[in-house]
C-alpha positions in Angstrom: 90.4 -105.7 50.6 88.5 -105.7 47.3 86.3 -102.9 46.1 84.0 -102.4 43.1 84.3 -98.9 41.6 82.1 -97.4 39.0 82.0 -94.1 37.1 79.7 -92.9 34.4 79.9 -89.4 32.8 78.0 -87.7 30.0 79.2 -84.9 27.7 77.4 -82.8 25.1 79.6 -82.2 22.0 78.9 -79.1 19.9 82.1 -79.0 17.8 85.1 -81.3 17.5 87.3 -81.5 20.6 89.5 -83.7 22.8 88.8 -85.2 26.2 91.5 -86.4 28.6 90.0 -88.4 31.5 91.7 -89.4 34.7 89.3 -91.9 36.3 91.1 -95.2 36.1 92.4 -96.8 39.3 96.2 -96.5 39.5 98.3 -99.7 39.3 100.8 -99.8 42.2 102.6 -102.5 44.1 99.8 -102.5 46.7 96.8 -101.7 44.5 96.0 -104.4 41.9 93.4 -103.8 39.2 91.9 -107.3 39.1 89.7 -106.4 36.1 88.3 -103.3 34.5 86.2 -102.1 31.6 86.1 -98.7 29.9 83.6 -97.9 27.2 82.7 -94.8 25.2 79.2 -94.6 23.6 79.1 -94.1 20.7 82.3 -96.0 20.1 85.5 -93.9 19.9 89.1 -95.1 19.7 90.8 -94.4 23.0 94.5 -93.9 23.7 95.9 -94.7 27.2 98.7 -92.4 28.5 100.9 -93.0 31.5 102.3 -89.9 33.1 106.1 -89.6 33.3 106.1 -90.2 37.0 103.6 -93.0 36.8 101.1 -91.2 39.0 98.2 -90.9 36.5 96.5 -93.2 34.0 95.0 -90.9 31.4 92.5 -91.8 28.6 92.6 -89.5 25.6 90.1 -89.5 22.7 88.8 -87.1 20.1 85.1 -86.3 19.6 84.3 -85.2 16.1 80.5 -85.4 15.8 78.0 -83.2 17.6 75.8 -85.1 20.1 76.0 -86.8 23.4 79.0 -88.9 24.6 78.7 -91.3 27.5 81.8 -92.7 29.2 81.6 -95.7 31.6 84.4 -97.1 33.8 84.0 -100.1 36.2 86.7 -102.1 37.9 87.4 -104.6 40.6 90.3 -103.4 42.8 92.3 -105.3 45.4 93.8 -102.7 47.7 96.4 -103.3 50.4 97.8 -100.9 53.0 100.5 -100.8 55.5 100.4 -99.4 59.1 103.7 -98.0 60.4 104.5 -96.9 64.0 105.8 -93.3 64.0 106.2 -93.0 67.8 109.9 -92.5 67.5 109.9 -90.6 64.3 112.4 -87.7 63.9 112.5 -84.9 61.4 114.4 -85.7 58.2 116.6 -82.9 56.9 116.0 -81.8 53.4 119.6 -82.8 52.5 118.7 -86.4 53.3 115.4 -86.5 51.3 115.2 -88.6 48.2 115.4 -86.4 45.1 112.0 -87.6 43.8 110.2 -86.0 46.7 111.8 -82.6 46.6 109.2 -81.1 44.2 106.6 -81.7 46.9 108.3 -79.2 49.2 107.7 -76.3 46.8 104.7 -73.9 46.6 102.3 -74.8 43.8 99.3 -73.2 42.1 96.8 -74.1 44.8 99.1 -74.7 47.7 101.0 -71.4 48.5 103.0 -72.8 51.4 105.3 -69.7 51.2 102.3 -67.5 52.3 101.4 -69.8 55.2 104.9 -70.2 56.7 104.2 -68.0 59.7 100.8 -69.5 60.5 102.1 -73.1 60.2 105.1 -72.4 62.5 103.1 -70.5 65.1 100.5 -73.3 65.3 102.6 -76.4 64.8 106.3 -75.5 64.8 106.7 -76.5 68.5 105.8 -80.2 67.8 108.9 -82.3 67.3 107.5 -85.6 66.0 106.7 -85.1 62.3 103.8 -87.6 62.3 102.2 -85.9 65.4 102.7 -82.6 63.6 100.7 -83.7 60.6 98.0 -85.3 62.7 97.7 -82.1 64.7 97.4 -79.8 61.6 94.9 -82.2 60.1 92.7 -82.0 63.2 93.1 -78.2 63.2 91.8 -78.0 59.6 88.9 -80.3 60.5 88.0 -78.1 63.5 88.5 -74.7 61.9 87.3 -75.2 58.3 83.7 -75.9 57.7 82.9 -78.5 55.0 80.3 -76.9 52.7 79.4 -78.7 49.5 79.6 -76.4 46.5 81.2 -73.5 48.5 84.4 -73.1 46.6 85.4 -73.1 42.9 88.2 -74.1 40.6 90.2 -70.9 41.6 90.1 -71.5 45.4 93.5 -72.0 46.9 94.8 -73.0 50.3 95.3 -69.3 51.2 91.7 -68.6 50.3 90.5 -71.5 52.5 92.3 -70.2 55.5 90.6 -66.8 54.9 87.1 -68.2 54.2 87.3 -71.1 56.7 85.1 -73.2 54.5 85.4 -75.4 51.5 85.1 -78.9 50.0 87.5 -81.9 50.1 90.0 -80.5 47.6 90.3 -77.3 49.7 90.9 -79.4 52.9 93.6 -81.3 51.0 95.2 -78.2 49.5 95.4 -76.6 53.0 96.9 -79.7 54.5 99.5 -79.9 51.8 100.4 -76.2 52.1 100.8 -76.4 55.8 103.0 -79.5 55.6 105.3 -77.9 53.0 105.5 -74.7 55.1 106.8 -77.0 57.9 109.4 -78.6 55.4 107.4 -81.9 55.2 106.9 -83.0 51.5 103.2 -83.4 50.8 101.1 -84.3 47.7 97.5 -84.4 46.5 95.6 -87.7 46.4 92.4 -88.2 44.5 90.4 -91.4 44.4 87.2 -93.4 44.9 86.0 -93.5 48.5 84.0 -96.1 50.3 81.2 -94.7 52.5 81.4 -91.2 51.1 77.9 -89.5 51.1 76.9 -88.3 48.6 79.1 -90.6 46.4 81.7 -88.7 44.5 85.4 -88.6 43.8 87.3 -87.7 46.9 90.5 -85.7 47.6 92.9 -85.9 50.5 96.7 -85.8 50.9 99.8 -87.8 51.6 102.8 -86.6 53.7 106.3 -88.1 53.2 107.3 -89.4 56.6 110.0 -91.9 57.3 110.5 -92.8 53.7 106.8 -93.5 53.0 103.8 -91.5 51.8 101.3 -91.5 54.7 97.7 -90.8 54.0 95.7 -88.0 55.8 92.2 -86.7 55.3 91.1 -83.5 57.1 87.5 -84.0 56.1 87.3 -87.3 58.1 84.3 -88.3 55.9 85.6 -91.7 55.0 87.8 -94.5 56.5 91.4 -94.1 55.4 91.6 -97.7 54.2 88.4 -97.3 52.1 90.2 -95.3 49.4 91.1 -96.4 45.9 93.9 -94.2 44.4 93.3 -92.7 41.0 96.2 -90.2 40.9 98.7 -88.1 42.9 100.3 -84.8 42.1 101.4 -81.4 43.4 97.8 -80.3 43.7 94.5 -80.6 41.9 95.9 -79.1 38.7 98.0 -82.3 38.3 95.1 -84.7 39.0 92.0 -83.3 37.3 89.4 -85.9 36.6 88.8 -84.4 33.2 90.5 -81.9 30.9 88.3 -80.8 28.0 89.5 -79.1 24.8 86.9 -77.7 22.5 83.2 -76.9 22.7 82.3 -79.9 24.9 80.2 -79.6 28.0 80.0 -81.9 31.0 76.4 -82.7 32.0 76.0 -85.6 34.4 78.0 -88.0 36.6 77.6 -91.1 38.7 80.3 -92.5 41.0 80.3 -95.4 43.4 82.7 -97.4 45.5 81.4 -100.6 47.2 82.9 -103.5 49.1 83.4 -106.6 47.0 84.1 -108.9 50.0 83.4 -109.0 53.8 85.6 -108.3 56.7 86.2 -104.6 56.3 87.4 -102.8 59.5 87.7 -99.0 59.2 91.0 -97.3 60.0 91.2 -93.7 61.1 93.6 -91.6 63.2 92.3 -90.7 66.6 93.8 -88.5 69.4 97.3 -89.7 70.3 97.6 -91.9 67.2 101.1 -92.8 66.0 100.3 -95.4 63.4 100.2 -94.1 59.9 98.6 -95.7 56.9 100.4 -96.0 53.5 99.2 -97.1 50.1 102.5 -98.1 48.4 
């Protein structure tokens, strides 16, 4: 399914600095960037950087003159997904996991899985099917954590979210990741453009590694799972920040959109008793 994505951000520059932006759609075997355009006004030479793991496309540029800088990104993305039946899924032992997914078992800055071990096992440890386990914990987050726009900040962690029982999409994602890792299920942060998100913004959710595939979950349930365009993945939000700013540069405004570019879209979500998981490869 094809989507048109758009981002425009403005910054006020007071002294020389550097911006590293992470707003480009990721190129993957199942996500094709049909065409894209990235501009900086006034013109500045931009360097594209690909992360070592290939999970981020970063744009780095220097701003040397005081004033306003406007960044615009627009692209046509052809996105495909795969549904896998996890009815007969069994737990995979850590000794059998691919070495590339092992880092996603460890606690990270925003996902203190070591502090949530007892909670995770008391609530979900009795469930034997790993897919059912993640669906159940995702539903638990959706039921027990209130979505409140602007409630949390850049310091809020998964442990804070359990305590406060409120947060935004990144907090829902961090809590899902931390609970998965506490249950010995590799999990990683997913950030992207989201179709039908109101108000339009970047969106965060998470992927759990099940049966050799990264399966998508969204505890906010604000958007269809097949209406997401992947920008980046990482251990948590610290690995996938939309912008890193160095110097006296201030973010002022932003516009984001994700719209269908063709007809025939049928939303996919996980309901009660679901055993089909969606993967963006």
